[in-house]
C-alpha positions as CSV (number, residue, x, y, z in Angstrom):
1,M,-19.4,7.8,11.2
2,A,-16.0,9.5,9.5
3,N,-12.8,10.0,12.1
4,H,-11.3,13.0,11.7
5,D,-8.6,12.1,13.8
6,I,-7.3,9.5,11.8
7,K,-4.2,11.3,9.7
8,V,-2.6,8.1,8.7
9,L,-3.2,5.2,6.9
10,A,-1.8,2.1,6.9
11,L,-2.5,-0.5,4.5
12,D,-1.1,-4.0,3.7
13,L,-1.0,-4.9,0.1
14,D,-1.8,-8.3,-1.2
15,G,-5.0,-9.6,0.4
16,T,-5.8,-6.1,1.3
17,L,-5.2,-3.1,-0.9
18,T,-5.3,-5.4,-4.0
19,N,-7.3,-7.8,-5.5
20,D,-6.0,-11.3,-6.2
21,Q,-5.1,-10.0,-9.4
22,K,-2.8,-7.6,-7.8
23,E,-4.8,-4.1,-8.7
24,I,-6.4,-1.3,-6.9
25,T,-9.8,-1.5,-8.3
26,P,-11.5,1.8,-9.5
27,R,-13.6,2.2,-5.9
28,T,-10.7,1.9,-3.7
29,R,-8.4,4.2,-5.8
30,A,-11.3,7.0,-5.4
31,A,-12.0,6.5,-1.6
32,L,-7.8,6.3,-1.5
33,D,-7.9,9.9,-3.6
34,A,-10.5,11.4,-1.5
35,A,-8.2,10.3,2.0
36,L,-5.1,11.8,0.8
37,A,-7.3,15.1,-0.4
38,Q,-8.3,15.5,3.3
39,G,-4.3,15.3,4.0
40,V,-4.3,11.7,5.5
41,T,-1.1,10.1,5.2
42,I,-1.1,6.9,3.5
43,V,1.8,3.4,4.2
44,L,1.9,1.0,2.2
45,A,2.9,-1.6,4.7
46,S,4.4,-4.6,3.4
47,G,6.4,-7.5,3.8
48,R,8.1,-6.9,0.3
49,P,11.3,-5.1,-0.1
50,T,11.2,-1.1,-0.5
51,A,11.7,-1.7,-4.3
52,G,8.3,-4.1,-4.7
53,V,6.8,-1.4,-3.2
54,M,7.6,1.3,-4.9
55,P,5.4,0.9,-8.2
56,V,2.3,0.9,-6.0
57,A,3.4,4.0,-4.4
58,Q,4.1,5.6,-7.9
59,D,0.6,4.3,-9.4
60,L,-1.1,5.8,-6.0
61,G,0.7,9.3,-6.7
62,L,2.2,9.0,-3.7
63,G,5.2,11.9,-2.7
64,Q,3.6,14.4,-5.3
65,P,2.5,17.6,-4.2
66,G,-0.5,16.8,-1.8
67,R,-0.3,13.4,-1.6
68,A,1.6,12.5,1.3
69,G,2.7,8.8,1.9
70,A,5.5,6.3,3.3
71,I,7.0,2.9,2.5
72,L,7.2,0.2,5.0
73,A,8.7,-2.7,4.0
74,Y,10.6,-5.9,5.0
75,N,7.4,-6.1,7.8
76,G,8.8,-2.9,9.5
77,G,12.5,-3.1,8.8
78,A,12.3,0.0,7.2
79,I,10.0,3.0,6.5
80,V,10.9,5.4,3.7
81,D,9.5,8.2,2.5
82,C,7.7,8.4,-0.8
83,A,8.6,12.0,-1.0
84,P,11.5,12.9,-4.1
85,G,14.8,11.7,-2.3
86,G,13.0,8.8,-0.8
87,R,14.7,9.3,2.4
88,V,14.8,6.7,4.9
89,L,12.8,7.4,8.1
90,W,13.4,4.5,10.3
91,Q,14.9,1.1,9.8
92,Q,16.2,-1.9,11.9
93,V,19.1,-3.7,10.1
94,L,20.6,-7.4,11.0
95,P,23.8,-7.2,12.3
96,A,26.5,-7.6,9.4
97,P,27.7,-11.0,10.8
98,M,24.4,-12.5,10.6
99,V,25.0,-11.9,7.0
100,P,27.7,-14.5,6.3
101,A,26.2,-16.7,9.2
102,L,22.8,-17.0,7.5
103,C,24.5,-17.8,4.0
104,A,26.5,-20.7,5.9
105,F,23.5,-22.0,7.4
106,A,21.4,-21.7,4.1
107,A,24.5,-23.3,2.4
108,S,24.9,-26.3,4.8
109,Q,21.1,-26.9,4.6
110,N,21.4,-26.9,0.8
111,V,18.4,-24.4,0.2
112,A,18.8,-20.7,-1.2
113,I,18.9,-17.2,0.2
114,V,18.1,-14.1,-1.1
115,T,18.4,-10.8,-0.3
116,Y,17.9,-7.0,-2.0
117,N,19.6,-4.5,-3.8
118,D,17.9,-1.1,-5.2
119,V,16.7,-2.8,-8.4
120,G,16.2,-6.8,-7.4
121,V,16.6,-10.0,-5.9
122,V,20.1,-11.2,-4.8
123,T,21.0,-14.5,-5.0
124,E,24.0,-17.2,-5.4
125,R,21.3,-19.1,-7.4
126,P,18.6,-17.0,-9.5
127,D,17.5,-20.3,-10.9
128,D,16.1,-21.5,-8.1
129,P,12.7,-21.8,-8.2
130,W,11.8,-21.1,-5.0
131,A,13.8,-18.5,-5.1
132,Q,12.4,-17.3,-8.2
133,R,8.9,-16.6,-6.9
134,E,9.9,-13.9,-4.4
135,G,11.2,-11.9,-7.6
136,F,7.7,-13.1,-9.5
137,T,5.6,-11.6,-6.7
138,N,7.7,-8.4,-6.1
139,K,7.9,-8.0,-9.7
140,L,11.6,-7.6,-9.2
141,P,14.8,-8.7,-11.7
142,M,17.0,-11.7,-10.2
143,V,20.5,-10.5,-9.4
144,Q,23.1,-13.2,-9.6
145,V,26.6,-12.7,-7.4
146,D,28.9,-15.5,-7.2
147,D,29.5,-14.7,-3.5
148,L,26.6,-13.0,-1.4
149,P,28.3,-12.0,1.5
150,A,31.3,-10.1,-0.4
151,Y,28.5,-8.3,-2.4
152,V,26.2,-7.7,0.6
153,N,28.4,-4.1,1.9
154,Y,25.0,-2.2,2.6
155,P,22.6,-2.2,5.6
156,V,20.3,-5.5,5.1
157,N,17.0,-5.1,6.8
158,K,15.8,-8.8,5.8
159,M,17.1,-12.0,4.2
160,L,14.9,-14.4,3.0
161,I,15.8,-18.4,2.8
162,T,13.4,-20.2,-0.2
163,L,12.7,-24.2,0.0
164,D,10.6,-26.6,-1.2
165,P,7.6,-26.5,1.2
166,V,8.7,-30.0,2.4
167,R,11.7,-28.8,3.8
168,L,10.0,-25.6,5.7
169,Q,9.8,-27.5,9.2
170,P,12.8,-29.3,9.7
171,V,15.0,-26.4,8.5
172,L,13.4,-23.3,10.0
173,L,13.8,-25.3,13.3
174,A,17.0,-25.5,12.7
175,G,17.6,-22.2,12.0
176,Q,15.6,-20.8,15.2
177,E,18.0,-23.1,17.1
178,R,20.9,-21.8,15.7
179,F,20.3,-18.0,15.7
180,A,18.0,-18.1,18.7
181,G,18.5,-14.9,21.0
182,Q,20.2,-13.5,17.9
183,I,17.3,-12.9,15.1
184,D,14.0,-13.9,14.6
185,L,13.3,-16.4,11.8
186,Y,9.5,-17.2,11.0
187,S,7.8,-18.5,8.0
188,S,5.9,-16.2,5.7
189,S,4.5,-18.7,3.1
190,P,4.9,-22.3,2.5
191,F,8.4,-21.7,0.6
192,F,9.6,-18.6,2.2
193,I,11.9,-18.3,5.6
194,E,11.9,-14.8,6.9
195,A,15.4,-13.5,8.9
196,V,14.7,-10.3,10.0
197,P,16.5,-7.9,13.5
198,L,14.7,-9.2,16.3
199,G,11.7,-7.5,17.3
200,V,10.8,-6.6,14.0
201,A,7.0,-5.8,13.2
202,K,5.0,-3.8,11.9
203,D,3.6,-1.3,14.9
204,R,7.1,-1.1,16.3
205,S,7.7,1.0,13.0
206,L,4.9,2.9,12.6
207,A,4.9,3.9,16.7
208,A,8.2,5.6,15.4
209,L,6.5,6.9,12.5
210,L,4.0,8.5,14.7
211,D,6.4,9.7,17.0
212,R,8.3,11.6,14.1
213,M,5.1,12.9,13.2
214,G,4.0,14.4,16.6
215,L,0.6,12.0,16.5
216,T,-0.7,8.8,18.6
217,P,-2.1,5.3,17.9
218,A,-5.3,7.4,17.7
219,N,-4.4,9.4,14.4
220,L,-3.7,5.6,12.8
221,M,-6.0,3.4,10.9
222,A,-4.6,0.1,10.1
223,C,-6.1,-2.5,7.4
224,G,-4.6,-5.8,7.3
225,D,-5.9,-9.4,6.4
226,G,-2.5,-11.8,7.5
227,M,-1.3,-12.8,10.7
228,N,2.0,-10.3,10.4
229,D,-1.0,-7.7,10.6
230,R,-1.9,-8.1,13.6
231,S,0.5,-6.0,15.8
232,M,-0.5,-3.1,13.8
233,I,-4.0,-3.8,13.6
234,R,-4.0,-3.7,17.7
235,Y,-1.8,-1.2,18.1
236,A,-3.8,1.6,16.1
237,G,-7.0,3.6,17.3
238,V,-9.3,2.1,14.6
239,G,-7.9,-1.9,13.5
240,V,-9.5,-3.2,10.6
241,A,-9.5,-6.6,9.1
242,M,-10.5,-7.4,5.6
243,A,-13.9,-10.0,5.3
244,N,-10.8,-12.2,3.9
245,A,-8.4,-12.3,7.0
246,E,-7.4,-15.0,9.1
247,G,-9.6,-15.7,12.4
248,P,-6.9,-14.5,14.8
249,V,-6.6,-11.4,12.6
250,K,-10.1,-10.4,13.0
251,A,-10.2,-11.2,16.5
252,A,-7.7,-8.1,16.9
253,A,-9.5,-6.2,14.9
254,N,-12.1,-3.0,15.7
255,Y,-13.9,-3.7,12.7
256,V,-13.9,-6.5,10.0
257,T,-15.1,-5.2,6.5
258,A,-18.0,-6.9,4.9
259,A,-16.5,-7.0,1.7
260,D,-13.1,-8.8,0.9
261,N,-9.9,-7.8,-0.5
262,N,-11.7,-8.3,-4.2
263,H,-14.7,-5.9,-3.5
264,D,-13.5,-3.2,-2.2
265,G,-13.3,-3.8,1.3
266,V,-10.3,-1.0,2.0
267,A,-12.5,1.5,0.4
268,E,-15.5,0.3,2.7
269,A,-13.3,0.8,5.9
270,V,-11.7,4.3,4.1
271,E,-15.4,5.8,3.3
272,R,-16.6,4.5,6.7
273,F,-13.6,5.8,8.9
274,I,-12.1,8.8,7.1
275,L,-14.5,10.3,4.8
276,H,-17.2,12.8,4.8
């Protein structure tokens, strides 16, 4: 059943690669080690910032000799090579004027907004309980700044509005109206509103990576469980949904695993489609 045309394996993290304790289980790790030994490039494809994915990449040894890998962060806003030097292979950034505009919008709604630097989650409100959830999820420190727009003098792939779930819908609708045609805003959890460049998606960045590698979608297997994984699952030659995936994600897939993320669903797919 192995498909030796597959040269790139794109893996969502939460709910896919990791179990509910955020761990990679031994069987899944062994399957990924075997895929890497066959020359498959592993792409960790997440909504997390690059710094939030890096520990997983390091845990898997991606970027070491014979273990090719990349980090697709911000739901496709950037792809960074795991090899030493961490070159940015592709990215989309928010137009610079959007940073102060988004900060002003968040202030007008009296909600927190964060972005990221090389070490942590940057915000004017580090004590905000909803902002702290982003730090906890990514295991990153909160970095307090007095003036976020003044601090951000570097390309920004994503900003994140964090708020009480009871405020989500009115703030999201107001933001979508305010920034229509300029950037994309959408909810990624009951307490997060993502603000990203227009058209950011996992399939778009994977297409750029494959083109750079001289490959096609037929050379890609993508595994995921969430709504933000649908684009890459549809795009891939082999699109895999976890047993725990949402219904529309399963509908987009070529294959749905029998096992969920707590029972080696990724290993099942890798063994079936990549390994001998």
